NUROMI-938078 format. One record per residue (C-alpha): x, y, z. Coordinates in steps of 0.05 Angstrom, whole numbers, padded with zeros to 5 digits, always signed. Example, Ala and Ser with C-alpha at 12.3 -4.5 7.8 and 13.67 -1.06 7.14 Angstrom:
+00246-00090+00156 +00273-00021+00143 
END
This chain:
-00493-00485+02819 -00418-00469+02818 -00397-00418+02869 -00344-00370+02842 -00277-00362+02877 -00294-00306+02925 -00223-00297+02952 -00185-00274+02891 -00171-00199+02885 -00182-00204+02811 -00256-00212+02824 -00258-00137+02839 -00260-00098+02774 -00239-00025+02774 -00246+00029+02721 -00212+00096+02712 -00276+00132+02731 -00272+00179+02790 -00335+00152+02821 -00332+00198+02882 -00333+00260+02840 -00385+00231+02792 -00433+00215+02849 -00422+00283+02881 -00437+00317+02815 -00501+00276+02805 -00529+00287+02875 -00511+00361+02880 -00551+00367+02816 -00615+00355+02855 -00648+00423+02863 -00674+00405+02933 -00614+00371+02962 -00586+00302+02977 -00640+00279+03025 -00693+00286+02971 -00650+00240+02928 -00646+00189+02985 -00722+00190+02992 -00735+00189+02917 -00688+00142+02881 -00692+00077+02922 -00768+00079+02924 -00771+00094+02851 -00729+00032+02835 -00772-00012+02879 -00836+00015+02849 -00810+00001+02779 -00793-00070+02799 -00862-00085+02830 -00888-00155+02813 -00947-00161+02861 -01005-00115+02878 -00963-00073+02925 -00888-00061+02934 -00865-00053+03006 -00803-00012+03021 -00770-00008+03089 -00717+00042+03111 -00684+00013+03174 -00631+00048+03215 -00581+00003+03251 -00531+00022+03304 -00464-00014+03309 -00405-00003+03355 -00337-00011+03324 -00277-00045+03355 -00249+00022+03377 -00314+00040+03411 -00335+00089+03357 -00411+00090+03346 -00433+00078+03275 -00499+00077+03238 -00519+00033+03180 -00581+00042+03135 -00615-00014+03098 -00669-00003+03046 -00707-00067+03033 -00764-00080+02985 -00811-00138+02977 -00866-00153+02927 -00815-00138+02873 -00777-00179+02822 -00709-00172+02855 -00646-00156+02817 -00648-00211+02766 -00622-00223+02696 -00553-00241+02671 -00491-00214+02706 -00459-00173+02650 -00393-00136+02654 -00378-00068+02624 -00348-00098+02560 -00411-00138+02546 -00455-00077+02557 -00410-00034+02513 -00417-00085+02456 -00492-00073+02458 -00482+00001+02452 -00500+00012+02525 -00571-00015+02517 -00601-00062+02568 -00663-00103+02558 -00723-00108+02605 -00709-00157+02661 -00634-00145+02662 -00640-00110+02729 -00575-00133+02761 -00534-00105+02705 -00576-00042+02703 -00563-00030+02777 -00489-00043+02771 -00480-00006+02704 -00464+00067+02695 -00491+00111+02640 -00534+00057+02608 -00599+00064+02568 -00658+00022+02589 -00702-00005+02533 -00763-00003+02578 -00782+00070+02571 -00841+00066+02619 -00797+00061+02680 -00784+00124+02720 -00715+00098+02738 -00691+00086+02668 -00637+00140+02674 -00593+00103+02725 -00596+00152+02783 -00615+00100+02836 -00548+00077+02863 -00521+00148+02865 -00564+00167+02925 -00543+00105+02964 -00469+00114+02949 -00470+00189+02965 -00493+00176+03036 -00444+00118+03048 -00379+00143+03078 -00321+00094+03089 -00292+00116+03156 -00218+00125+03172 -00190+00120+03102 -00158+00190+03099 -00200+00211+03040 -00272+00207+03019 -00294+00137+02998 -00364+00112+02985 -00386+00040+02995 -00451+00002+02988 -00471-00071+02987 -00534-00099+02957 -00565-00168+02964 -00625-00197+02928 -00667-00261+02931 -00694-00281+02863 -00758-00320+02848 -00717-00382+02829 -00683-00382+02897 -00616-00353+02875 -00584-00306+02925 -00535-00252+02905 -00492-00204+02943 -00458-00147+02906 -00406-00097+02929 -00389-00029+02900 -00339+00021+02928 -00305+00084+02904 -00234+00098+02927 -00246+00145+02888 -00239+00095+02830 -00303+00058+02813 -00295-00015+02836 -00347-00070+02830 -00345-00142+02853 -00354-00187+02791 -00382-00238+02794 -00421-00225+02858 -00422-00271+02918 -00475-00324+02908 -00522-00366+02950 -00494-00395+03015 -00430-00354+03010 -00472-00291+03003 -00517-00311+03062 -00458-00325+03107 -00424-00258+03091 -00488-00219+03103 -00500-00250+03172 -00426-00252+03193 -00401-00205+03248 -00353-00172+03200 -00346-00166+03125 -00279-00143+03096 -00265-00119+03026 -00198-00147+03004 -00141-00114+02964 -00110-00095+03031 -00157-00036+03041 -00176-00057+03111 -00248-00035+03102 -00288-00076+03152 -00364-00073+03156 -00405-00098+03215 -00466-00123+03178 -00497-00176+03225 -00559-00178+03182 -00609-00233+03170 -00609-00259+03099 -00670-00242+03057 -00726-00293+03061 -00775-00262+03011 -00762-00243+02939 -00736-00173+02935 -00674-00128+02942 -00637-00095+02999 -00588-00038+02993 -00538-00033+03050 -00503+00032+03068 -00454+00008+03122 -00428+00075+03146 -00486+00124+03139 -00469+00198+03132 -00485+00243+03192 -00531+00284+03147 -00574+00223+03132 -00573+00199+03205 -00598+00267+03227 -00652+00268+03173 -00676+00199+03195 -00679+00217+03268 -00712+00286+03261 -00764+00260+03212 -00738+00301+03153 -00730+00237+03112 -00801+00216+03130 -00828+00284+03107 -00792+00278+03040 -00819+00207+03031 -00890+00231+03043 -00882+00290+02997 -00855+00248+02940 -00898+00186+02946 -00964+00203+02980 -01005+00192+02917 -00973+00123+02903 -00986+00105+02976 -01058+00129+02971 -01076+00086+02910 -01042+00025+02941 -00982+00019+02894 -00930+00022+02949 -00922+00019+03025 -00864+00055+03059 -00841+00046+03131 -00783+00071+03173 -00755+00030+03230 -00709+00063+03280 -00651+00033+03320 -00699+00011+03375 -00743-00028+03326 -00800+00022+03328 -00835+00024+03260 -00870+00083+03228 -00911+00081+03164 -00912+00138+03115 -00983+00164+03106 -01022+00213+03062 -01024+00287+03080 -01087+00303+03119 -01114+00350+03066 -01116+00296+03013 -01143+00238+03055 -01216+00250+03037 -01203+00239+02963 -01259+00288+02948 -01244+00283+02873 -01276+00215+02873 -01341+00241+02904 -01402+00257+02863 -01401+00329+02886 -01353+00377+02920 -01362+00435+02967 -01348+00507+02949 -01276+00504+02973 -01259+00445+02928 -01248+00442+02853 -01240+00382+02807 -01231+00381+02732 -01218+00318+02691 -01201+00300+02620 -01170+00365+02599 -01148+00355+02526 -01088+00393+02501 -01100+00434+02438 -01033+00416+02408 -01048+00341+02409 -01118+00313+02421 -01087+00246+02441 -01055+00279+02503 -01096+00299+02562 -01092+00318+02635 -01126+00264+02675 -01144+00304+02736 -01133+00370+02771 -01155+00376+02843 -01153+00442+02881 -01177+00460+02950 -01175+00516+03001 -01177+00504+03076 -01172+00565+03120 -01150+00521+03179 -01087+00496+03143 -01023+00527+03169 -00969+00551+03121 -00925+00494+03098 -00857+00492+03132 -00808+00484+03075 -00756+00429+03080 -00708+00462+03032 -00722+00531+03004 -00787+00571+03001 -00769+00593+02930 -00773+00519+02911 -00846+00505+02932 -00864+00435+02957 -00939+00431+02977 -00958+00505+02970 -00985+00507+02900 -01002+00453+02848 -00960+00390+02855 -00944+00358+02788 -00951+00282+02797 -00923+00238+02743 -00922+00163+02751 -00955+00175+02819 -00891+00211+02841 -00884+00285+02858 -00838+00319+02808 -00845+00394+02822 -00895+00445+02847 -00922+00505+02810 -00921+00552+02870 -00980+00594+02892 -00932+00652+02902 -00888+00640+02841 -00942+00621+02790 -01009+00645+02816 -00995+00708+02857 -01052+00746+02824 -01103+00690+02829 -01087+00669+02901 -01081+00727+02949 -01023+00724+02998 -01068+00714+03059 -01100+00653+03025 -01038+00617+03002 -01026+00578+03067 -01092+00541+03056 -01086+00532+02981 -01066+00462+02957 -01070+00426+02890 -01044+00368+02849 -01048+00347+02776 -01038+00279+02744 -01038+00257+02671 -01067+00203+02627 -01018+00148+02606 -00996+00177+02538 -00982+00246+02566 -00949+00216+02627 -00903+00176+02582 -00888+00237+02539 -00869+00280+02598 -00821+00227+02623 -00776+00241+02563 -00710+00275+02576 -00734+00329+02528 -00781+00354+02583 -00759+00325+02650 -00692+00332+02685 -00654+00267+02700 -00664+00282+02774 -00740+00280+02764 -00747+00346+02801 -00769+00397+02748 -00790+00407+02675 -00762+00448+02619 -00811+00506+02619 -00787+00532+02552 -00819+00473+02516 -00886+00485+02483 -00919+00424+02516 -00900+00448+02586 -00924+00518+02570 -00991+00491+02546 -01000+00450+02610 -00983+00511+02653 -01032+00554+02614 -01088+00503+02624 -01073+00499+02698 -01071+00575+02705 -01139+00579+02672 -01167+00530+02722 -01136+00567+02781 -01167+00631+02754 -01236+00597+02752 -01227+00571+02823 -01205+00639+02847 -01267+00671+02817 -01312+00621+02853 -01277+00638+02918 -01287+00712+02906 -01213+00725+02914 -01208+00769+02852 -01258+00813+02815 -01273+00820+02742 -01227+00881+02733 -01167+00841+02755 -01182+00785+02706 -01183+00834+02649 -01110+00846+02664 -01089+00772+02662 -01044+00784+02602 -01006+00839+02638 -00999+00794+02700 -00968+00741+02656 -00920+00793+02630 -00903+00817+02700 -00886+00745+02718 -00841+00740+02657 -00808+00805+02676 -00798+00782+02748 -00768+00715+02727 -00721+00751+02679 -00697+00801+02732 -00688+00746+02784 -00637+00714+02738 -00595+00777+02744 -00604+00797+02816 -00603+00729+02850 -00540+00686+02851 -00545+00613+02829 -00569+00566+02883 -00515+00546+02932 -00467+00601+02908 -00450+00669+02935 -00414+00726+02902 -00340+00718+02900 -00340+00648+02931 -00321+00612+02868 -00357+00552+02841 -00378+00503+02895 -00377+00429+02877 -00389+00375+02928 -00376+00424+02986 -00310+00447+02957 -00298+00518+02932 -00248+00523+02876 -00203+00582+02859 -00162+00588+02796 -00108+00635+02771 -00072+00640+02705 -00005+00676+02700 +00027+00697+02635 +00084+00742+02612 +00068+00788+02553 +00121+00810+02502 +00115+00881+02529 +00103+00882+02604 +00066+00949+02598 +00011+00924+02551 -00032+00863+02535 -00020+00874+02461 +00012+00815+02423 +00029+00816+02349 +00031+00756+02303 +00095+00717+02312 +00104+00739+02384 +00098+00694+02445 +00059+00692+02509 +00112+00665+02556 +00116+00624+02620 +00042+00607+02624 +00027+00580+02693 -00040+00555+02720 -00055+00541+02793 -00119+00519+02827 -00135+00522+02901 -00189+00486+02942 -00225+00510+03004 -00231+00472+03049 -00166+00439+03029 -00175+00376+02988 -00108+00341+02992 -00120+00280+02949 -00136+00262+02877 -00119+00295+02812 -00151+00347+02767 -00146+00368+02694 -00118+00436+02679 -00131+00463+02609 -00116+00526+02570 -00156+00549+02510 -00169+00612+02471 -00234+00647+02454 -00235+00693+02393 -00277+00757+02385 -00333+00715+02355 -00334+00670+02417 -00303+00610+02380 -00258+00566+02422 -00191+00533+02408 -00166+00481+02457 -00091+00489+02464 -00063+00443+02518 -00085+00398+02574 -00046+00373+02634 -00061+00328+02694 -00042+00356+02762 -00045+00326+02831 -00072+00362+02893 -00019+00370+02947 -00024+00378+03022 -00039+00452+03014 -00101+00435+02973 -00070+00464+02910 -00050+00437+02842 -00011+00472+02787 +00020+00462+02719 +00068+00500+02673 +00046+00506+02601 +00109+00539+02573 +00104+00589+02516 +00049+00601+02466 +00062+00627+02396 +00009+00676+02369 -00003+00659+02295 -00050+00676+02239 -00055+00603+02221 -00025+00539+02249 +00044+00522+02272 +00084+00460+02293 +00096+00495+02360 +00045+00503+02415 +00005+00561+02386 -00056+00605+02390 -00091+00615+02323 -00113+00687+02314 -00135+00696+02241 -00158+00767+02253 -00140+00825+02297 -00181+00842+02359 -00191+00822+02431 -00180+00749+02447 -00183+00713+02514 -00134+00662+02540 -00176+00618+02586 -00154+00567+02638 -00201+00515+02667 -00196+00464+02723 -00240+00403+02716 -00251+00334+02745 -00287+00276+02711 -00306+00321+02653 -00339+00375+02696 -00310+00446+02695 -00300+00470+02766 -00272+00540+02755 -00246+00586+02700 -00197+00644+02696 -00177+00687+02637 -00128+00739+02611 -00140+00789+02555 -00098+00785+02492 -00104+00843+02442 -00078+00817+02375 -00047+00867+02326 -00081+00925+02361 -00071+00967+02423 -00119+00956+02481 -00166+01015+02494 -00142+01072+02536 -00169+01079+02607 -00232+01122+02612 -00227+01197+02620 -00284+01201+02669 -00308+01159+02727 -00239+01130+02738 -00256+01117+02811 -00321+01082+02827 -00353+01053+02889 -00390+00987+02899 -00435+00973+02959 -00469+00907+02973 -00515+00894+03032 -00538+00822+03042 -00580+00785+03093 -00535+00731+03121 -00594+00691+03148 -00632+00690+03082 -00597+00722+03021 -00663+00727+02982 -00700+00764+03038 -00694+00839+03043 -00725+00843+03113 -00677+00838+03172 -00709+00810+03235 -00689+00822+03307 -00621+00792+03323 -00605+00775+03251 -00542+00794+03214 -00532+00835+03152 -00465+00840+03118 -00438+00904+03088 -00387+00898+03032 -00355+00961+03005 -00301+00963+02952 -00269+01016+02909 -00248+01007+02836 -00191+01044+02802 -00199+01041+02726 -00140+01086+02711 -00065+01072+02706 -00049+01121+02762 -00049+01106+02837 -00103+01140+02878 -00106+01163+02951 -00176+01173+02978 -00216+01179+03043 -00278+01142+03064 -00330+01139+03118 -00389+01092+03126 -00443+01089+03178 -00508+01054+03192 -00559+01104+03219 -00619+01087+03263 -00674+01134+03241 -00709+01120+03307 -00692+01085+03372 -00741+01043+03412 -00783+01089+03457 -00752+01061+03521 -00681+01083+03500 -00650+01152+03502 -00606+01171+03442 -00533+01179+03460 -00543+01154+03531 -00574+01085+03526 -00554+01072+03455 -00519+01110+03398 -00561+01133+03340 -00511+01107+03289 -00456+01055+03281 -00392+01075+03247 -00369+01019+03202 -00307+01053+03176 -00271+01120+03179 -00205+01119+03142 -00159+01178+03133 -00122+01150+03072 -00137+01094+03024 -00085+01079+02971 -00109+01041+02910 -00058+01022+02857 -00069+01036+02784 -00071+00985+02728 +00000+00961+02714 -00012+00936+02643 -00060+00968+02593 -00117+00923+02575 -00120+00890+02644 -00183+00895+02687 -00188+00952+02738 -00156+00945+02807 -00207+00931+02861 -00194+00943+02935 -00240+00915+02989 -00253+00968+03042 -00306+00936+03086 -00332+00865+03093 -00367+00865+03159 -00427+00831+03191 -00473+00874+03234 -00530+00851+03279 -00594+00891+03288 -00632+00890+03353 -00697+00923+03377 -00669+00931+03447 -00601+00932+03483 -00572+00861+03476 -00535+00826+03532 -00461+00836+03542 -00441+00771+03508 -00452+00800+03438 -00382+00809+03409 -00402+00829+03338 -00417+00900+03316 -00490+00916+03327 -00541+00973+03322 -00604+00982+03363 -00663+01010+03325 -00739+01012+03323 -00774+00971+03270 -00774+01010+03206 -00729+01035+03150 -00658+01056+03165 -00601+01080+03121 -00530+01058+03108 -00488+01116+03083 -00422+01108+03047 -00379+01167+03024 -00314+01168+02984 -00278+01234+02972 -00211+01260+02949 -00176+01279+02884 -00148+01236+02828 -00115+01255+02763 -00139+01327+02772 -00211+01305+02782 -00248+01316+02847 -00275+01251+02873 -00339+01256+02913 -00383+01194+02914 -00441+01187+02962 -00490+01130+02962 -00538+01098+03011 -00577+01034+03020 -00644+01024+03053 -00645+00972+03109 -00714+00944+03126 -00714+00923+03199 -00772+00879+03222 -00815+00908+03165 -00824+00885+03094 -00805+00934+03038 -00865+00958+02998 -00879+00924+02932 -00819+00892+02900 -00768+00939+02933 -00708+00901+02958 -00725+00842+02913 -00727+00868+02842 -00695+00931+02814 -00759+00954+02781 -00829+00929+02766 -00868+00927+02702 -00930+00972+02699 -00980+00972+02642 -00993+01043+02616 -01063+01045+02587 -01083+01100+02539 -01137+01112+02488 -01090+01151+02443 -01054+01101+02398 -01005+01150+02368 -00931+01133+02376 -00919+01196+02416 -00973+01183+02467 -00958+01108+02473 -00883+01097+02482 -00861+01025+02485 -00829+01036+02553 -00805+01088+02602 -00762+01075+02663 -00773+01126+02719 -00725+01139+02776 -00760+01139+02844 -00708+01189+02870 -00710+01180+02946 -00764+01129+02960 -00774+01057+02981 -00812+01038+02918 -00777+01000+02863 -00767+01035+02797 -00830+01034+02756 -00822+01011+02684 -00881+01034+02643 -00899+01003+02576 -00959+01010+02530 -00999+00951+02504 -01025+00999+02449 -00957+01009+02419 -00955+00982+02347 -00894+00937+02360 -00926+00906+02421 -00993+00895+02386 -00960+00859+02328 -00923+00815+02377 -00987+00801+02415 -01022+00778+02351 -00964+00729+02340 -00977+00696+02407 -01026+00645+02379 -00970+00616+02336 -00915+00623+02388 -00883+00557+02408 -00829+00582+02456 -00821+00635+02509 -00777+00674+02461 -00834+00690+02413 -00892+00737+02411 -00908+00787+02466 -00864+00749+02515 -00803+00765+02471 -00821+00839+02471 -00827+00840+02547 -00759+00807+02554 -00726+00857+02508 -00758+00915+02545 -00732+00887+02611 -00662+00877+02583 -00659+00948+02555 -00685+00978+02619 -00637+00938+02661 -00578+00968+02624 -00606+01038+02637 -00618+01020+02710 -00545+00999+02718 -00517+01059+02682 -00559+01110+02719 -00523+01093+02784 -00455+01092+02748 -00465+01164+02729 -00459+01181+02804 -00397+01137+02813 -00436+01077+02843 -00419+01013+02805 -00458+00967+02852 -00510+00952+02799 -00459+00938+02744 -00424+00890+02792 -00486+00845+02793 -00469+00826+02721 -00394+00820+02734 -00405+00776+02796 -00451+00729+02757 -00400+00722+02701 -00352+00691+02752 -00405+00641+02775 -00437+00622+02708 -00429+00554+02676 -00419+00580+02605 -00380+00634+02568 -00441+00676+02551 -00438+00711+02619 -00364+00725+02608 -00378+00755+02540 -00435+00795+02570 -00389+00822+02625 -00338+00843+02573 -00391+00880+02533 -00417+00915+02596 -00346+00937+02616 -00334+00964+02546 -00401+01001+02549 -00379+01031+02615 -00311+01053+02588 -00338+01082+02523 -00393+01120+02560 -00339+01152+02604 -00296+01173+02545 -00289+01246+02526 -00298+01227+02453 -00359+01181+02453 -00364+01135+02392 -00439+01140+02383 -00445+01084+02331 -00402+01035+02371 -00440+01051+02434 -00507+01037+02400 -00479+00972+02372 -00456+00952+02442 -00524+00967+02470 -00557+00920+02420 -00507+00865+02435 -00517+00871+02510 -00593+00869+02503 -00589+00809+02456 -00544+00772+02505 -00588+00788+02564 -00649+00760+02526 -00610+00696+02513 -00592+00692+02587 -00665+00698+02605 -00684+00643+02556 -00630+00596+02580 -00652+00605+02652 -00721+00579+02634 -00692+00515+02607 
END
């Protein structure tokens, strides 16, 4: 065999792909984090390549000391009992000629390729995610910017030995052809391995060459996150969670070896070790159902559902997020791998009481045809961590499982017959809860006002433009938007690489027109910018750089910053074509916004002893006149601990702000958004006793219970007396009743025997006035509209049909009322939930929704209310909210 010349730099082939950003984008797409990816993808690849009765996978942590004395860790993931990375060594051009399709057995090219399609559709790993997890956790040290490196060697059945190298600088670079046979063995076992091209990247491998057929992935400089996960057993827990069923049936064996050579095998969770589903009978706390055929296709069936309850089981300690259940519910196993869990709390709250959920466990697996069908990208995410619940097939599976959980719950005596008669309304309450959670909870990993977060970097973006008339955003045909300037900023500062800055326009019908694109390089200040010159506003097209505006109305000039095709942040400016922007509102020109968040767990309303809450207060000026106001804000302890004396041992309240004068500028240019001034952004700790003197942050001592935050704004503006008072309930060491603090209101079924329209309204939202309960939203299942929709359920194929669609529309309509009710008192906190989400969303629908909500606000506050336009706006907002709910289910 001829050994290729391994010394020529030309043997490294680079592409224009920003591999660092691509890998970051892929791995941050895993809903449960990067360690799940590291536990999932390598094992998945090895399992797919199994050629004997069992595939063995070893995660081994190595410690190396560098020449400068710096300690370093290396991770190797080695499999045996597999076919190795065989097949021809194809380059990108050869793969492109095939249309990106690789044949079975072409595993080397599949592992090195990017964005290929695998002809073998039975393999879980046919979407090319495997190398991403390894690269993500491989940091090249001391290079001044993030680089990722991995090596991979394989011994094939015919005795051929290959060593491949891939690194991102951030360009994607691959060694082609790879090192072969003795050259590969020598490099693997050598004290140091150096990538050429003058990069000076030296790797202390010192590994023994493979002696059995298989593959080894080498991460020479392991990330600190992965080292910690290995040492504190987090990685082991993920491996067990993902692969316990494949381990149980003898498909795979997984072990972890630490730096001292101590080996640990991954086992099966104790509650599944008995395999009671294989027994001839089960006890009363166990439930097994097999061969559940789906009504939509008799060829597809659920192979097995196993449920059990064990009162001695402790609540599962979540590795990632309790809202993303892991064991606590029904684990969906496809291809003997855990994909996602239908949570006991999230899916079966009515069937499994809260006090029983710790001991409730289940799993479901499918016959081959259904298993293969679910693998399709139509249903399953590329990250193999969830399903598209909008699809009819997924809905049908969930319905079948819910029916079984109901039966199991009845056997346990957890629910009585009366509760089961209300199953339909429970389903509707779950739909309502999921819809509302889309509005009140920020996207995972994001917080209000932080900007989009990609790969640990928060991006800010600003677009500056000069209008023909500096006092208005109106532009007529033939006029120009001048000196357009776009600047992005990173936090923490990213001082390397380039980004794409783009401007585009969006017309009143939400149609886009891309105008110009420029490449910009990030400087030492972490910023990049570009000048786009002037933009001619035209009815049609022009030879000049132009913005096509065939009709009059409100347009938007958008700027985006992107990298490797992924939008990172957007900013916009309003452009009113051939018409004046609307006048500022006559009423509610000054509004208040208050946000209270739990810094320890943003989705938890309860504040525990020593935890921090953050209070954010801002004032909005929607007029064109400056305002001077006064404010005070305080957190009041309704009761002190019995061992403390008010005013002597501890104050009964904490003053957060008392300001004599607050000046807020008016809008400089008509058509621009209101001016917002931040008044408070302050963390506060709560204690149930006097803390020690080392506490430097603001704090309040209080007894467990409910306490109030009061905020008052007062003054005069434009001849109008401003007096806004609002409060927030703080739940200290107690849980709020019902859904209070979690959802703005809850759905309640209003039963009645009178089927007249007057006695059975479709819905009614009731204000709780001064109470801890969430707003009740009553609806009637006897209403003629609802009954028609319910009859359509049997033919419904998506979540947007039948009674589900009616519930969503009711929720959307009520949510608009809920927001506007507070606005009437000058409190815009509820409206701001929509406006904040529009800044975080990945598509323009949220931006359009925010614009409609702002217009609804303005028109409602006008002295001359345009009733027809207001009604039209209401319909548009409700329709957009329903679409948002549906998209969130995807």
